[in-house]
N, C-alpha and C positions, 0 to 999 in steps of 0.2 A: 436272321434275314435282314435285308437292307431296309431302309426307311420307306422304300417305294411301297405302293399299295399292294397288299397280298390278296389275290382274288380267290374266290371259292372254286371248287373243282368244275362246276358248271359254267361259271363266269369265264374261266380259262378257255373252255371249249368255244364259248361264244365270241371270245376275243380273237380266236384263230379262224373260225369259219365265217362264211358269208352270212349276213343277217337272216334269221329265220330259216336256215337251211339244215340245222342239225336234227337228225332222227335218232332217238335213243333205242338201243337194243338191250334187252335183258334187264329192264329197270327193276323188276320184282325179284330177281335172283338174289339169294342171300345164303349165308352159311347153313350147313346142316349138322355141323359138329355139336355134340352135347357134352364133350369133355370139359372139365373145369367150370361146370355150370354155364356153358356157353349158350344154352337155350334161353337163359334169362337176359342175355344181352342183345340189344337191337343194333344191327349193322346194316343200315340201308344200302342196297345195291352191292353188298359185301365189300364196300370201301372203294368201288371203282365205277365210273360212268363210262359206258361204251356205246359206240354208234358210228354214224357217218354223216358227213356234211359236204359243203362245197367250199373250195378256196379259189376265188376268181373264176367260178363256174365249173371247176373240175372237182371230181369226187375224191375225198380223202376219208380214211377210216381213222377214228380217234378213240383213245382211252385216256381218262383223266382220273388219277387217284385222289381219293377224298380223305385228307388227313384228319377230318373230324369224325370219321368212322373207324375206330380202333387204329388210329394213326395211318390209315391207308394201307395197313399191313396186308401182305399177300397170303391168303389161305386157299383152300381147295377151290371154292367157287369163284373167288376173285380171279384166280388163274384161268379157270375154265371160260370165264367171260372174255378174257383177253385172247385166249386161243381161238375161241369161236369167231371173234372179230378178225383175227388173222386169216382164218379159213375163208371168210367172205372177201377180204381184201385181195387174197391171192387169186380167187376165182374172178373177181371183178377187174383185176389188173390195176389196182389203185394203191397209192402210198399209205403207210401206217404212221401215225404220229402218236407217240406215247408221252403223256404229260406226267412227270414223275414227282411225287411228293409222298414218300413211303417210309414207314418205320422198319421195313425189312420183312422177313417172313413171320407169320403169326405163330408164336410159340405155343399157344393153346391147341393148335391143330397138328403140332409135331410133324411126323413123317408125311402126313397128307399135305401139309404146307410145303415141305421139301419137294414132294412129287409135283406140286403145282409149279414151283420154280423151274423144275426140270422140263416140264411140258412147255413153258414159255420159251426157255432156251432152245428147245427143239424146233418150235415154230419159227423163231427168229432165224435159225440156221436154214430151215426149209425155204424161207422167204428171201434169203440173201441172194442178191444178183437177179432176182425176179421182180420184186417191187422195192421202191425206196423205203427205207425205215429211218425215221427221224425221232430222236428223243429230245424232250425239253425238260431239263432239271430245274424245278422252280421251288423246291423245298429240300427235304432230306432225301438223300440217295446213297444208302450205305450197303456194304456187303455184297450179296448176290445181286441186289438191284443195280449197283454200280456196274457190275459185269454185264447185266442186261442192257443198260443204257449205252455202254460202249460197243455192244454187239450191233447196235444200230449203225447205219451208214454215216450219219452225222448227228452230233450231240450239241445242242444249244444249252447254255447254262445262265441262269440269272445271277447277277453279280453277288447277291447275298445268300445264295443257296449253298448246300453242302453236299459234296460228292466224295466218297471214301470207300475203300475196301476195309482198311483198318482205321479206326478213329485216331486222330493225332496223338492222344494221350496213351494209346496202346502200343505206340511205336517206341522201341527202346531208345532212350536218350532224347526223346522229343516230348513236347507238350504244346498246346494251342498257342500259348503266349510266345513261345519260342519260334514256332513255325506252324501255321495252320494249314496242314497238308490237305484238308478237305475244302479249302476255299477255291473259288473260281479262279482267282489270280494264280494260285499254285497249279491247279489242274490244267489251265490253259497252256502252261509251259511244259506239260508232261505227256503230250501226245494222247490226251484223253478227251479234251473238249475242243470242238471246232469253232464255236462262237460264244463269246461272253457278252451279255447285254445288261444294261443298267435299267432295271425295272421290268416287270412282267409285260406291260403294254408294249414296250419297245421290243421285247423278245418276240412276242407273237406277230408284231408287224414285220419284223425281219424274217420270221419263219414264212409268212405269207409270200414275201418277195422271193424267198429261196425256193419255195415249192413251185412257183410259176417258172422258175429257171430250169428245173430238171424234168426229165421225162417221167410219165406216170408209171411206166413199167419197162421191162427189158425189150419189148417189141414196139414201144412208142418212139416217136421222134420229137425232140424238143425244139420245135420251130414256132416262131411267132412273127407277126408283121413287123417290118422294119421301116421306121420313119426317118432314119438317119441317112445322110448322103453316102452312098456306097463309094464314091470317088473322093470323099473328104480327105484332104491332106492333113498331116499331123506334124507341123513344124516343131512342136514341143517334144516329140518323141525322143529326139537325139539327146536333149538335156535331161530327160527323165529316165532313160533306159538303165541307168545304174540301179534304180529302184523299180523293179517290175510291177509293184503294186500301183505305181503312178503310170508307168508306161503302158500297162495293159488297159487301164482305164482310158488312156488317150485314144487307143485304137478301137475300143469296144463301142457298139451301138449305144448312143446316148451317154457315153462315158461311164457305163455301169460295169464295175468289177466287184465280184463277191469273193473275198479272200477266205480260204479255208485254213484253219489252224494257224492263224496269223501270229499267235504268241509262241509257237513251237518251231524250232529249227529255222530261224528267220533267214538264214543264208539260202534257203530254198523256198520259193514262193509257189503256192498252189491256189487255184480258184477258178471261177467261171466267168466268161465273158460272152457277149453275143456278137456275131458277125453276120450281117444281113439276116438277122432273126434266128440264126442257128446257134444253139448253145454249144460252146467250145470249152473244153477243159484245158487250162493253161498250167504249165510247169516251167519255172524259170530260176536261173541262178541270180542271186542278189549280191551286188557289190556295195550297196549303201542304202540306208534309209534317208530319204530326203525330207526336209522340213517344208513349211509353207513358202519359205523364201527360196526354195530350190537348192539349198546348201545341205551337205551331208551332216546328219546328226549322229549317225553311227555308221562305221565302215566294216565290211566283212571281207575275208579272203575269198577269192573266187575259186573255191575248191569244193569237192564232194566230201561231205561228212557222213558218218553213219546215220545220224538222226535225219539229215536232209534226204539221204537216199531212201530211207524207210518211209518218210512222209510222202515223197513223190511216188514211190512204188504203190502204196495204198491208194493214192488218188488215181493213178493210171488204171489200177485194177477196177475201181468203181466206174471210170469212164468206159473202159472196155466192156464191162458187163452190161452197161446201159446204152451202148452204141453212140457215145458222145465223142466227137473228133477231138484229137489232142494236138495242141500247139505248144512247142517248147521254144523258149528264148535262151540260147546257149551263150554263156560267158564263163568258161571254166579253164583253169590252168593246171589242175591236177587233183590230188587227194589231200585231205587233212593229215598233217604229219605230227602226231604226238604218240606217246607210248600207248595211251588208252585207245586211240583211233586205230592204231596198227593192229590191235587185237580183233577189230570188228569191221573195219571199213571195206575190206575185200569182199566179205560175204554180203554186206549191204549193197555194194556197187554191183555185185554179180546179180542180185535179185532185181535191182533197178534196170540193169541191162536187159534181163529176160523180160521184165514187164514191158519195156518199150518194144522189144523185138517181137513179142507174142501178141501184143494188142492188135486186134483185128478191126480197127477203126481207121478212118483217115488220119494220117499223121504228118504234120508240117513242122519243120524246124527252121528257126530264124537265128542265125549266128549274129549276135549283136556286138561281141567283143572278141576275146580270145577263145580259141577252140584247140586245145593242146592235148596230145597224147591219148591214152586209152580212156581218160575221163571224158574227153570230147566224144569218143565213140559211144560211150554209155548214154550221153545226152541226146538221144533220138537222132543219131547221124544216119546218113544214107546207107552206111555200111550195115546197119542192123534193121533196115526196113523203112526208114522215113520215106514217104511218098514224094514230098517236095522239100528241098532245102534251099532257103534263101540266105543271103549274107549281106550285111551292110558293107559299103565300099571300103571302110577302114577296118573291117574285121580281119582277124589273123587265124589261119588254119595251119597246123603242122604238128610235128612230134614234140616240139618245145619252142620257146621263144627263139626267133631267128637269130638274134644277136648272140645268145648263148650257144646255139647250134653251130654258128660260124666259128666260134672259138674252139669248139670240140673237133669239128671236121674241117671245113674251109668255107670261104665266102660263097662260092657257087652252090655248095650243098645247102647253105643257109637260105639261099634264095628259093630253093626247091620247096621250102616250107611255106611259101606265100599263098595268099588267097587265089591268085590267078592260076597257080599250079593245080589247086584243088578243083577249080572250075574247068580247066582244060581236060581234066580226067573224069569229069562228070560227077564229082562228089558234091559239088555245089551247082544247083540248077540255074540260079539267077542271082546276079549282084544288083542290089536295089538301093535307092536313096532312102534315108530314114523317114523323110516326110511322106513317102509313098507306101509305107508299110501297110496301112489299113487296106487300101484298095488292092494291093497285091495279094494279101491274105484272103480277102473276100473272094477274089477271082479263083484262087487256088482251091479254097474249100468248096466253092460252087462246082468246080470241075470234079473234085474228089467225091463230094456228097451225092 
């Protein structure tokens, strides 16, 4: 673990919920197994605290594993407490937060412990797309517990925690000193962890902000009051649009952007913003990471990759399940061209195309740079169902770069790949100035929502 303060299971709950709002359920429940002289061991609460509380006034159900009680290991009654809490959360239409610090399944309870694991998996599957599920990995999270944490919609991880299916030393040719595959730094690059936080206090503070951003259930609407100017111009957007993490913050209410899976497939940016108080899911192609001085620190090819497509597909699926509008910032010239990508990118792009096409939520696309070929079609184009398509005045739409096309065919054909041609045919609804992006998107979402 990191040097940050390690909280108790109950303190962790108190750090998450509003003061004096937590109500514990099943405090006296404990093991009933007598194998291996288990009757002689005290396991308070069977190693997990369950109940409900408020986050910014809204109900959330919480379980927090207690590593001081048999390592927080999952046994029959431990699992039953979690499943009971899930049943209550589904009926109430409220999110579930699992605070993970667990030694795995309880060996002393054998097949009963395995059955408990299975019952938790089943409840998580039942709740998927119905209520938000959020995991907070703050200690050990190994084996089946790692599977459970990733079955959640979003996984937070404290920087010093450990998450693994197989421990690093059990992987052939590897060991902790060579590569700690259980570390937050490693897992954040592996499509496993959505947020990495330094210290538990920071983690729970970020979780509170995140919970207020998303709807409480699949029938709820994530809308809050907006104090930002709806007509605010964003002159900095043009300079920032190469890095959507900055550009999306520019246009969001109070400049708030919550990036999801920031460490994974960085060429594709996913996350949440607010526009006039409405939570919007954003998916964007990234050309560069910009430093504080506005200069590029890392550059990316504006192409669709297998990892980027998968990251975006999962995110769009969540938005669609919970009725969250989708905004895409498109700047794409084609597909990643390597031997390895050629094996997988077609299938990944097909799934992303279907995710955009099938999402039954308001969908808005803003073309910020190039939009070429079938990769452009995949990125939430009008052709696969975008409700509104905007383009900046210097954007480019066509089968390929106009200069290259002119060499292949002729100059006149090259001109047919222009933005104006796409607008004349209705494939682009409006050509807008970069500084007017915020207000144009606000108006479009108000109309669609």
